[in-house]
KEPA-461608 format. One record per atom (N, C-alpha, C): x, z, y; residue in three letters. Coordinates in pm, whole numbers, padded with zeros to 5 digits, always signed. Atoms other than C-alpha are relative to their C-alpha. Layout:
XZYAla...
This chain:
+00165-00104-00010Met-00105-00602+01807Met+00072+00118+00052Met+00017-00097-00081Thr-00081-00388+02094Thr-00072+00081-00022Thr+00045-00063-00037Trp-00260-00109+02166Trp-00088+00015+00175Trp+00061+00051-00153Pro-00470-00134+02510Pro+00099+00129+00085Pro-00118-00090-00078Asp-00295+00006+02802Asp-00046+00162+00011Asp-00006-00131-00004Asp-00246+00405+02843Asp-00019+00004+00130Asp+00097-00061-00141Ala-00379+00616+03171Ala+00078-00032+00086Ala-00069-00032-00099Phe-00030+00524+03320Phe+00023-00167+00015Phe+00037+00166+00009Gly-00107+00132+03267Gly+00131-00082-00073Gly-00093+00009+00091Arg+00221+00130+03043Arg-00111-00058-00156Arg+00060+00028+00116Arg+00147-00114+02703Arg+00072+00082-00113Arg-00083-00118+00072Arg+00210+00123+02396Arg-00028-00104-00159Arg+00006+00069+00087Ala+00292-00097+02100Ala-00041+00108-00143Ala+00065-00073+00109Met+00120-00012+01741Met+00158+00013-00118Met-00071-00046+00070Gly+00364+00168+01504Gly+00027-00029-00113Gly-00007+00025+00131Leu+00471+00104+01140Leu-00031+00125-00110Leu+00009-00121+00044Arg+00436+00436+01024Arg-00107+00015-00104Arg+00099+00040+00119Pro+00095+00410+00863Pro+00046-00073-00092Pro-00005+00104+00109Thr+00203+00098+00700Thr+00131+00084-00102Thr-00084-00020+00170Arg+00524+00292+00510Arg-00071+00114-00005Arg+00092-00116+00078Leu+00285+00614+00437Leu-00027-00116-00077Leu+00104+00048+00080Gly+00064+00342+00252Gly+00132-00009-00107Gly-00093+00051+00082Tyr+00381+00186+00074Tyr+00035+00147-00072Tyr-00070-00135+00113Ala+00527+00569-00036Ala-00106+00017-00095Ala+00118-00042+00092Tyr+00175+00611-00157Tyr-00028-00118-00126Tyr+00037+00087+00093Gln+00140+00324-00414Gln+00161-00027-00049Gln-00111-00047+00151Asp+00524+00384-00545Asp-00047+00107-00081Asp+00049-00102+00088Leu+00375+00682-00620Leu-00080+00029-00098Leu+00043+00044+00075Phe+00108+00584-00741Phe+00028-00087-00140Phe-00093+00102+00158Thr+00294+00266-00975Thr+00090+00152-00067Thr-00059-00065+00140Ala+00535+00564-01104Ala-00040+00108-00107Ala+00108-00128+00155Leu+00267+00806-01236Leu-00090-00067-00085Leu+00007+00092+00078Arg+00129+00483-01375Arg+00033-00021-00120Arg-00087+00051+00097Leu+00411+00399-01516Leu+00064+00103-00136Leu+00007-00064+00119Val+00459+00707-01710Val-00089+00004-00111Val+00142+00055+00084Asp+00071+00664-01796Asp+00099-00051-00134Asp-00025+00124+00130Leu+00231+00368-01980Leu+00087+00031-00142Leu-00121-00062+00116Ala+00547+00542-02104Ala-00039+00065-00124Ala+00053-00107+00070Val+00345+00815-02285Val-00136-00069-00093Val+00129+00113+00052Gly+00043+00578-02396Gly-00101+00005+00045Gly+00102+00028-00104Arg-00202+00635-02185Arg-00042-00110+00088Arg-00006+00157-00065Ala-00213+00296-02032Ala+00057-00096-00056Ala-00065+00142+00085Asn-00217-00052-02195Asn+00126-00034+00085Asn-00100+00084-00112Ser-00060-00217-01872Ser+00037+00079+00138Ser+00021-00031-00216Val+00028-00171-01491Val+00073-00116+00035Val-00014+00153-00070Pro-00025-00474-01316Pro+00062+00086+00114Pro-00078-00067-00176Val+00203-00380-00967Val+00015-00126+00054Val-00035+00182-00097Asp+00197-00675-00663Asp-00111-00097-00036Asp+00048+00100+00082Arg-00098-00815-00817Arg-00138-00042+00183Arg+00096+00039-00132Asn-00376-01014-00518Asn-00116-00006-00078Asn+00063-00016+00104Met-00667-00896-00719Met-00132-00109+00014Met+00123+00092+00028Phe-00907-01181-00605Phe+00065-00097+00141Phe-00045+00150-00067Thr-00844-01565-00427Thr+00006+00107+00122Thr-00045+00000-00127Gly-00731-01520-00072Gly+00008+00146+00020Gly-00057-00185-00050Asp-00657-01109-00087Asp+00155-00050+00051Asp-00124+00017-00058Arg-00359-01084+00151Arg+00078+00088-00069Arg-00059-00112+00011Leu-00223-00753+00037Leu+00021-00006-00162Leu-00043-00044+00138Pro-00082-00701-00319Pro-00071+00144-00050Pro-00016-00154+00047Arg-00146-00359-00517Arg+00022+00002-00118Arg-00032-00074+00129Thr-00117-00169-00778Thr-00116+00012-00057Thr+00109+00048+00081Ala-00423-00239-01051Ala+00010+00107-00119Ala-00011-00088+00107Thr-00480+00045-01331Thr-00085-00093-00116Thr+00084+00018+00115Ala-00617-00080-01697Ala+00050+00079-00104Ala
């Protein structure tokens, strides 16, 4: 996927920085939920689960 041409007619590629930041936040959230599990404040921490049929983005759920 590319962004529209810039003011000089050059094609710009979409960077992966937002994607990497999203994964970092997911990792941090998962770590915090695993701490909750270890100290008994959570019963389970399903990680990388699809939430519904056709879901293309695995995510962390809270339970």
